[in-house]
Backbone as a printed PyTorch tensor [residue, N CA C, xyz], in Angstrom:
tensor([[[  4.3290, -26.6930, -26.5450],
         [  3.4920, -26.6100, -25.3700],
         [  4.3080, -26.0080, -24.2410]],

        [[  3.6660, -25.1510, -23.4660],
         [  4.3620, -24.5480, -22.3430],
         [  4.5340, -25.5800, -21.2240]],

        [[  5.4070, -25.2560, -20.3060],
         [  5.6540, -26.1520, -19.1840],
         [  4.3860, -26.2530, -18.3420]],

        [[  3.9240, -27.4760, -18.1070],
         [  2.6990, -27.6250, -17.3170],
         [  2.9550, -27.2490, -15.8600]],

        [[  1.9200, -26.7800, -15.2450],
         [  2.0580, -26.3950, -13.8400],
         [  2.0190, -27.6310, -12.9520]],

        [[  2.5650, -27.4620, -11.7880],
         [  2.5070, -28.5230, -10.7830],
         [  1.0410, -28.8160, -10.4590]],

        [[  0.2160, -27.7810, -10.4730],
         [ -1.2090, -27.9630, -10.1770],
         [ -1.8720, -28.8750, -11.2050]],

        [[ -1.4730, -28.7740, -12.4750],
         [ -2.0320, -29.6280, -13.5210],
         [ -1.6630, -31.0830, -13.2630]],

        [[ -0.3960, -31.3270, -13.0080],
         [  0.0550, -32.7010, -12.7480],
         [ -0.6050, -33.2370, -11.4850]],

        [[ -0.7220, -32.4070, -10.4680],
         [ -1.3560, -32.8250,  -9.2210],
         [ -2.8310, -33.1540,  -9.4410]],

        [[ -3.5210, -32.3470, -10.2390],
         [ -4.9330, -32.6030, -10.5140],
         [ -5.1080, -33.9350, -11.2410]],

        [[ -4.2540, -34.2050, -12.2040],
         [ -4.3430, -35.4620, -12.9430],
         [ -3.9960, -36.6370, -12.0250]],

        [[ -2.9910, -36.4730, -11.1830],
         [ -2.6390, -37.5260, -10.2200],
         [ -3.7960, -37.7990,  -9.2590]],

        [[ -4.4980, -36.7740,  -8.8490],
         [ -5.6540, -36.9600,  -7.9650],
         [ -6.7390, -37.7760,  -8.6550]],

        [[ -6.9570, -37.4970,  -9.9400],
         [ -7.9280, -38.2870, -10.6980],
         [ -7.4720, -39.7350, -10.8200]],

        [[ -6.1800, -39.9240, -11.0650],
         [ -5.6290, -41.2720, -11.1760],
         [ -5.8450, -42.0500,  -9.8770]],

        [[ -5.5680, -41.4240,  -8.7580],
         [ -5.7710, -42.0800,  -7.4690],
         [ -7.2380, -42.4280,  -7.2520]],

        [[ -8.1430, -41.5120,  -7.6180],
         [ -9.5780, -41.7690,  -7.4620],
         [-10.0180, -42.9350,  -8.3440]],

        [[ -9.5320, -42.9770,  -9.5650],
         [ -9.8680, -44.0800, -10.4720],
         [ -9.3220, -45.3970,  -9.9210]],

        [[ -8.0860, -45.3740,  -9.4330],
         [ -7.4580, -46.5970,  -8.9310],
         [ -8.1620, -47.1370,  -7.6910]],

        [[ -8.8050, -46.2620,  -6.9260],
         [ -9.4950, -46.6860,  -5.7060],
         [-11.0040, -46.8380,  -5.8960]],

        [[-11.4680, -46.7590,  -7.1130],
         [-12.8980, -46.7980,  -7.3960],
         [-13.5110, -48.1590,  -7.0920]],

        [[-14.7500, -48.1240,  -6.6480],
         [-15.5220, -49.3390,  -6.4120],
         [-15.7130, -50.1240,  -7.7180]],

        [[-15.5720, -49.4530,  -8.8480],
         [-15.7280, -50.1180, -10.1350],
         [-14.6330, -51.1490, -10.3920]],

        [[-13.5660, -51.1150,  -9.6150],
         [-12.5300, -52.1290,  -9.7400],
         [-13.0460, -53.5140,  -9.3660]],

        [[-14.1880, -53.5750,  -8.6980],
         [-14.7200, -54.8530,  -8.2230],
         [-15.9040, -55.3580,  -9.0250]],

        [[-16.2270, -54.6990, -10.1240],
         [-17.4140, -55.1180, -10.8770],
         [-17.0970, -55.4760, -12.3250]],

        [[-15.9060, -55.9440, -12.5700],
         [-15.5200, -56.3550, -13.9110],
         [-15.9030, -57.7970, -14.1980]],

        [[-15.4030, -58.3100, -15.3000],
         [-15.6890, -59.6830, -15.7350],
         [-15.3490, -60.6690, -14.6240]],

        [[-16.2600, -61.5920, -14.3730],
         [-16.0320, -62.6240, -13.3840],
         [-16.2470, -62.1820, -11.9480]],

        [[-16.6950, -60.9700, -11.7500],
         [-16.8990, -60.4710, -10.3960],
         [-18.0160, -61.2410,  -9.6980]],

        [[-17.7570, -61.7190,  -8.4880],
         [-18.8000, -62.4270,  -7.7570],
         [-19.9590, -61.5150,  -7.3510]],

        [[-19.7410, -60.2090,  -7.4040],
         [-20.7740, -59.2730,  -7.0090],
         [-21.8550, -59.1220,  -8.0760]],

        [[-21.6160, -59.7060,  -9.2450],
         [-22.5700, -59.5460, -10.3380],
         [-23.3520, -60.8150, -10.6350]],

        [[-23.2420, -61.8050,  -9.7690],
         [-23.9340, -63.0710, -10.0250],
         [-25.4290, -62.8840, -10.1980]],

        [[-26.0180, -61.9260,  -9.4710],
         [-27.4600, -61.7150,  -9.5320],
         [-27.8640, -60.7870, -10.6790]],

        [[-26.9090, -60.1910, -11.3430],
         [-27.2030, -59.1880, -12.3720],
         [-27.6890, -59.8480, -13.6580]],

        [[-28.5120, -59.1030, -14.3700],
         [-28.9460, -59.5760, -15.6920],
         [-27.7400, -59.5570, -16.6240]],

        [[-27.7960, -60.3270, -17.7180],
         [-26.6710, -60.3070, -18.6670],
         [-26.3660, -58.9020, -19.1800]],

        [[-27.3950, -58.1060, -19.4400],
         [-27.1690, -56.7540, -19.9520],
         [-26.4750, -55.8830, -18.8920]],

        [[-26.9230, -55.9660, -17.6460],
         [-26.2930, -55.1930, -16.5740],
         [-24.8510, -55.6390, -16.3980]],

        [[-24.6340, -56.9410, -16.4320],
         [-23.2720, -57.4730, -16.2820],
         [-22.3630, -56.9460, -17.3970]],

        [[-22.8570, -56.9850, -18.6340],
         [-22.0520, -56.4730, -19.7600],
         [-21.7660, -54.9890, -19.6000]],

        [[-22.7720, -54.2360, -19.1780],
         [-22.5950, -52.7870, -18.9970],
         [-21.5430, -52.4980, -17.9340]],

        [[-21.6060, -53.2120, -16.8230],
         [-20.6310, -52.9800, -15.7550],
         [-19.2370, -53.4260, -16.1580]],

        [[-19.1490, -54.4990, -16.9290],
         [-17.8430, -54.9300, -17.4300],
         [-17.2570, -53.8810, -18.3680]],

        [[-18.1160, -53.2610, -19.1730],
         [-17.6560, -52.1910, -20.0690],
         [-17.1910, -50.9780, -19.2620]],

        [[-17.9010, -50.6680, -18.1940],
         [-17.4860, -49.5430, -17.3450],
         [-16.1380, -49.8300, -16.6960]],

        [[-15.9170, -51.0660, -16.3480],
         [-14.6220, -51.4620, -15.7840],
         [-13.5200, -51.2660, -16.8280]],

        [[-13.8160, -51.6130, -18.0870],
         [-12.8280, -51.3880, -19.1540],
         [-12.5570, -49.8970, -19.3370]],

        [[-13.6080, -49.0760, -19.2330],
         [-13.4200, -47.6240, -19.3130],
         [-12.4890, -47.1630, -18.2060]],

        [[-12.6920, -47.6750, -17.0000],
         [-11.8470, -47.3050, -15.8660],
         [-10.3880, -47.6240, -16.1550]],

        [[-10.1250, -48.8250, -16.6600],
         [ -8.7540, -49.2180, -16.9890],
         [ -8.1590, -48.3000, -18.0510]],

        [[ -8.9650, -47.9880, -19.0690],
         [ -8.5000, -47.1100, -20.1440],
         [ -8.2020, -45.7150, -19.6000]],

        [[ -9.0840, -45.2090, -18.7600],
         [ -8.8740, -43.8730, -18.1930],
         [ -7.5960, -43.8350, -17.3660]],

        [[ -7.3640, -44.8840, -16.5780],
         [ -6.1450, -44.9330, -15.7670],
         [ -4.9060, -44.8960, -16.6680]],

        [[ -4.9150, -45.7040, -17.7190],
         [ -3.7560, -45.7240, -18.6340],
         [ -3.5400, -44.3570, -19.2670]],

        [[ -4.6120, -43.6980, -19.6860],
         [ -4.4960, -42.3910, -20.3310],
         [ -4.0080, -41.3270, -19.3520]],

        [[ -4.4720, -41.3950, -18.1140],
         [ -4.0100, -40.4280, -17.1180],
         [ -2.5250, -40.6250, -16.8270]],

        [[ -2.0960, -41.8830, -16.7250],
         [ -0.6660, -42.1670, -16.5080],
         [  0.1490, -41.6190, -17.6780]],

        [[ -0.3350, -41.8380, -18.8860],
         [  0.3760, -41.3450, -20.0730],
         [  0.4550, -39.8170, -20.0620]],

        [[ -0.6520, -39.1510, -19.7150],
         [ -0.6400, -37.6830, -19.6450],
         [  0.3760, -37.1830, -18.6310]],

        [[  0.3990, -37.8100, -17.4680],
         [  1.3330, -37.3890, -16.4220],
         [  2.7740, -37.5290, -16.9110]],

        [[  3.0720, -38.6580, -17.5560],
         [  4.4190, -38.8540, -18.1050],
         [  4.7410, -37.8000, -19.1580]],

        [[  3.7880, -37.5200, -20.0600],
         [  4.0120, -36.5400, -21.1130],
         [  4.2560, -35.1440, -20.5470]],

        [[  3.6380, -34.8740, -19.4060],
         [  3.7920, -33.5610, -18.7750],
         [  5.0340, -33.4820, -17.8910]],

        [[  5.7800, -34.5880, -17.8110],
         [  7.0150, -34.5980, -17.0370],
         [  6.8340, -34.9240, -15.5690]],

        [[  5.6720, -35.4380, -15.2140],
         [  5.4190, -35.7850, -13.8220],
         [  5.5790, -37.2730, -13.5730]],

        [[  5.4230, -37.6520, -12.3190],
         [  5.4910, -39.0520, -11.9130],
         [  4.1080, -39.4730, -11.4310]],

        [[  3.5420, -40.5100, -12.0440],
         [  2.2140, -40.9630, -11.6190],
         [  2.2210, -41.4620, -10.1800]],

        [[  1.2000, -41.1030,  -9.4710],
         [  1.0150, -41.5560,  -8.0910],
         [  0.0060, -42.6940,  -8.1310]],

        [[  0.5140, -43.9160,  -8.2060],
         [ -0.3550, -45.0770,  -8.3680],
         [ -0.4320, -45.8190,  -7.0310]],

        [[ -1.5940, -45.7230,  -6.3710],
         [ -1.7270, -46.4310,  -5.0980],
         [ -1.9050, -47.9310,  -5.3360]],

        [[ -1.6410, -48.7420,  -4.3230],
         [ -1.8870, -50.1660,  -4.4950],
         [ -3.3790, -50.3930,  -4.7090]],

        [[ -3.7360, -51.4350,  -5.4520],
         [ -5.1600, -51.6610,  -5.7030],
         [ -5.9030, -51.9630,  -4.4030]],

        [[ -7.1370, -51.4810,  -4.2930],
         [ -7.9120, -51.7630,  -3.0820],
         [ -8.2500, -53.2540,  -3.0080]],

        [[ -8.3510, -53.7610,  -1.8100],
         [ -8.6840, -55.1610,  -1.5950],
         [-10.1940, -55.2870,  -1.4270]],

        [[-10.7670, -56.3020,  -2.0540],
         [-12.2140, -56.5020,  -1.9970],
         [-12.7090, -56.6250,  -0.5580]],

        [[-11.9370, -57.3010,   0.2850],
         [-12.3830, -57.4780,   1.6670],
         [-12.4350, -56.1660,   2.4310]],

        [[-11.7000, -55.1720,   1.9790],
         [-11.7360, -53.8670,   2.6130],
         [-12.9650, -53.0590,   2.2000]],

        [[-13.6520, -53.5090,   1.1900],
         [-14.7950, -52.7710,   0.6710],
         [-16.1350, -53.2690,   1.2230]],

        [[-16.1510, -54.3850,   1.9000],
         [-17.3700, -54.9900,   2.4260],
         [-18.3800, -55.2960,   1.3280]],

        [[-17.9110, -55.4460,   0.1100],
         [-18.8240, -55.6850,  -0.9970],
         [-19.4350, -57.0730,  -0.9540]],

        [[-18.7880, -58.0160,  -0.3010],
         [-19.3300, -59.3660,  -0.2670],
         [-20.6660, -59.4170,   0.4590]],

        [[-20.9750, -58.3800,   1.2120],
         [-22.2280, -58.3410,   1.9530],
         [-23.3230, -57.5950,   1.1890]],

        [[-23.0040, -57.1100,   0.0320],
         [-23.9490, -56.2740,  -0.7050],
         [-24.7770, -57.0710,  -1.6970]],

        [[-26.0280, -56.6920,  -1.7840],
         [-26.8700, -57.2140,  -2.8460],
         [-26.7590, -56.2460,  -4.0240]],

        [[-27.1470, -56.7110,  -5.1840],
         [-27.1270, -55.8420,  -6.3600],
         [-28.0510, -54.6460,  -6.1570]],

        [[-29.1440, -54.8670,  -5.4440],
         [-30.1050, -53.7890,  -5.1580],
         [-29.4360, -52.6650,  -4.3450]],

        [[-28.4930, -53.0120,  -3.5100],
         [-27.7570, -52.0200,  -2.7340],
         [-26.5460, -51.4990,  -3.5000]],

        [[-25.8940, -52.3770,  -4.2640],
         [-24.6630, -52.0240,  -4.9580],
         [-24.8930, -51.0200,  -6.0910]],

        [[-25.9290, -51.2130,  -6.8970],
         [-26.1300, -50.3200,  -8.0490],
         [-26.2760, -48.8500,  -7.6470]],

        [[-27.0700, -48.5190,  -6.6280],
         [-27.1140, -47.0950,  -6.2360],
         [-25.7560, -46.5690,  -5.7680]],

        [[-24.9520, -47.4230,  -5.1360],
         [-23.6050, -47.0090,  -4.7240],
         [-22.7290, -46.7460,  -5.9480]],

        [[-22.9170, -47.5360,  -6.9890],
         [-22.1630, -47.3200,  -8.2240],
         [-22.5860, -46.0130,  -8.8900]],

        [[-23.8780, -45.6960,  -8.8170],
         [-24.3640, -44.4180,  -9.3490],
         [-23.6830, -43.2720,  -8.6000]],

        [[-23.6630, -43.3590,  -7.2730],
         [-23.0180, -42.3100,  -6.4720],
         [-21.5330, -42.1850,  -6.8040]],

        [[-20.8720, -43.3200,  -6.9600],
         [-19.4360, -43.2980,  -7.2700],
         [-19.1870, -42.6600,  -8.6310]],

        [[-20.0290, -42.9590,  -9.6010],
         [-19.8590, -42.3830, -10.9420],
         [-20.1230, -40.8820, -10.9060]],

        [[-21.1480, -40.4550, -10.1760],
         [-21.4300, -39.0200, -10.0550],
         [-20.2480, -38.2870,  -9.4160]],

        [[-19.6650, -38.8820,  -8.3950],
         [-18.5190, -38.2700,  -7.7300],
         [-17.3160, -38.1830,  -8.6670]],

        [[-17.0910, -39.2280,  -9.4550],
         [-15.9610, -39.2170, -10.3830],
         [-16.1570, -38.1390, -11.4570]],

        [[-17.3780, -37.9710, -11.9270],
         [-17.6640, -36.9060, -12.8990],
         [-17.3730, -35.5440, -12.2620]],

        [[-17.8220, -35.3640, -11.0310],
         [-17.5810, -34.0940, -10.3360],
         [-16.0840, -33.8370, -10.1810]],

        [[-15.3210, -34.8570,  -9.8380],
         [-13.8700, -34.6910,  -9.6910],
         [-13.2400, -34.2910, -11.0180]],

        [[-13.6720, -34.9130, -12.0980],
         [-13.1290, -34.5650, -13.4130],
         [-13.4960, -33.1300, -13.7960]],

        [[-14.7290, -32.7400, -13.4980],
         [-15.1410, -31.3660, -13.8110],
         [-14.3310, -30.3570, -13.0070]],

        [[-14.0590, -30.6660, -11.7590],
         [-13.2130, -29.7830, -10.9370],
         [-11.7970, -29.7140, -11.5040]],

        [[-11.2720, -30.8550, -11.9290],
         [ -9.9250, -30.8790, -12.5090],
         [ -9.8680, -30.0790, -13.8050]],

        [[-10.9490, -30.0800, -14.5730],
         [-10.9770, -29.3050, -15.8200],
         [-10.6870, -27.8290, -15.5650]],

        [[-11.1760, -27.3240, -14.4600],
         [-10.9350, -25.9060, -14.1380],
         [ -9.4510, -25.6530, -13.8790]],

        [[ -8.7740, -26.6290, -13.2960],
         [ -7.3500, -26.4770, -12.9860],
         [ -6.5010, -26.5720, -14.2460]],

        [[ -6.8850, -27.4440, -15.1740],
         [ -6.0610, -27.7210, -16.3570],
         [ -6.5320, -26.9640, -17.5890]],

        [[ -7.3830, -25.9840, -17.4150],
         [ -8.0120, -25.3090, -18.5570],
         [ -7.0180, -24.7150, -19.5540]],

        [[ -5.8120, -24.4240, -19.1290],
         [ -4.8130, -23.8530, -20.0280],
         [ -4.0960, -24.8840, -20.8820]],

        [[ -4.4140, -26.1500, -20.7190],
         [ -3.7470, -27.2120, -21.4700],
         [ -4.7750, -27.9500, -22.3280]],

        [[ -4.8710, -27.6050, -23.6210],
         [ -5.9020, -28.1810, -24.4840],
         [ -5.8640, -29.7080, -24.5710]],

        [[ -4.6720, -30.2910, -24.6020],
         [ -4.5730, -31.7550, -24.7120],
         [ -5.1710, -32.4300, -23.4820]],

        [[ -4.8150, -31.9410, -22.3100],
         [ -5.3460, -32.5080, -21.0720],
         [ -6.8500, -32.2740, -21.0020]],

        [[ -7.2760, -31.0820, -21.3470],
         [ -8.7020, -30.7570, -21.3390],
         [ -9.4810, -31.7060, -22.2440]],

        [[ -8.9420, -31.9890, -23.4130],
         [ -9.6150, -32.8780, -24.3550],
         [ -9.7620, -34.2890, -23.7770]],

        [[ -8.7100, -34.8140, -23.1730],
         [ -8.7740, -36.1610, -22.5960],
         [ -9.7820, -36.1960, -21.4460]],

        [[ -9.7140, -35.2220, -20.5570],
         [-10.6300, -35.2190, -19.4150],
         [-12.0720, -35.0340, -19.8620]],

        [[-12.3090, -34.2190, -20.8710],
         [-13.6740, -34.0230, -21.3580],
         [-14.2110, -35.3190, -21.9820]],

        [[-13.3510, -36.0500, -22.6850],
         [-13.7690, -37.3310, -23.2470],
         [-14.1110, -38.3190, -22.1340]],

        [[-13.3100, -38.3150, -21.0680],
         [-13.5970, -39.1770, -19.9210],
         [-14.9630, -38.8180, -19.3140]],

        [[-15.2220, -37.5280, -19.1620],
         [-16.5020, -37.0790, -18.6050],
         [-17.6500, -37.5420, -19.4900]],

        [[-17.5040, -37.3920, -20.7960],
         [-18.5650, -37.8170, -21.7150],
         [-18.8390, -39.3140, -21.5860]],

        [[-17.7800, -40.1110, -21.5020],
         [-17.9560, -41.5620, -21.3330],
         [-18.6200, -41.8760, -19.9980]],

        [[-18.1930, -41.1830, -18.9490],
         [-18.7620, -41.4320, -17.6290],
         [-20.2310, -41.0130, -17.5610]],

        [[-20.5890, -39.9480, -18.2390],
         [-22.0070, -39.5390, -18.2630],
         [-22.8640, -40.5970, -18.9650]],

        [[-22.3440, -41.1680, -20.0380],
         [-23.0680, -42.2480, -20.7220],
         [-23.1810, -43.4580, -19.7940]],

        [[-22.0940, -43.7900, -19.1090],
         [-22.1200, -44.8910, -18.1400],
         [-23.1370, -44.6140, -17.0330]],

        [[-23.1890, -43.3820, -16.5730],
         [-24.1020, -43.0050, -15.5000],
         [-25.5520, -43.2180, -15.9170]],

        [[-25.8750, -42.8710, -17.1400],
         [-27.2470, -43.0800, -17.6100],
         [-27.5960, -44.5690, -17.6320]],

        [[-26.6610, -45.3970, -18.0480],
         [-26.8820, -46.8480, -18.0450],
         [-27.0810, -47.3350, -16.6180]],

        [[-26.2510, -46.8590, -15.6960],
         [-26.3880, -47.2500, -14.2910],
         [-27.7370, -46.8280, -13.7240]],

        [[-28.1530, -45.6250, -14.0260],
         [-29.4520, -45.1440, -13.5270],
         [-30.5890, -45.9930, -14.0760]],

        [[-30.5090, -46.3280, -15.3490],
         [-31.5470, -47.1620, -15.9640],
         [-31.5460, -48.5570, -15.3350]],

        [[-30.3760, -49.1500, -15.1650],
         [-30.2790, -50.4830, -14.5590],
         [-30.8130, -50.4700, -13.1270]],

        [[-30.5000, -49.4190, -12.3960],
         [-30.9780, -49.2930, -11.0170],
         [-32.4950, -49.1840, -10.9920]],

        [[-33.0460, -48.3480, -11.8480],
         [-34.4980, -48.1740, -11.8940],
         [-35.1920, -49.4880, -12.2650]],

        [[-34.6390, -50.2080, -13.2290],
         [-35.2230, -51.4840, -13.6280],
         [-35.1740, -52.4950, -12.4880]],

        [[-34.0510, -52.5620, -11.8030],
         [-33.9060, -53.5030, -10.6970],
         [-34.8790, -53.1810,  -9.5730]],

        [[-34.9670, -51.9120,  -9.2220],
         [-35.8610, -51.5060,  -8.1360],
         [-37.3310, -51.6600,  -8.5130]],

        [[-37.6520, -51.6050,  -9.8040],
         [-39.0290, -51.7780, -10.2610],
         [-39.4760, -53.2380, -10.1760]],

        [[-38.5320, -54.1680, -10.1650],
         [-38.8400, -55.6040, -10.1260],
         [-38.7620, -56.1570,  -8.7150]],

        [[-39.3500, -55.4970,  -7.7900],
         [-39.3160, -55.9440,  -6.3870],
         [-40.1220, -57.1430,  -6.1990]]])
């Protein structure tokens, strides 16, 4: 493999930072924000949280393999997110927006890393998983809003 560009490592680090600061960090197992959620919605969001953790680990591994240093910000604090004031009816659309933004960031990064097949493959797999997650979020949101 040729020497990766600084732009490739920077693009992956940007994705890592976005994942580490994602609102999805607050909707995993035991999250107080999911008390009102149906069991299926809760399971889906917990799975999305696991995807986030997996993506972060894979991005860190890619950065190391490419000879870079991961830029890992400190985890966001729940009190800084004002999530304790949110209802599920408000939170789910925000999660949809966050997932759409993360997909867009990954698609933008794909253009930067296009010369590296291994990185492209990992990012494309992340996008595919996030698109599946997005459909679940959209369905959960529609169901919740339909039960007014």
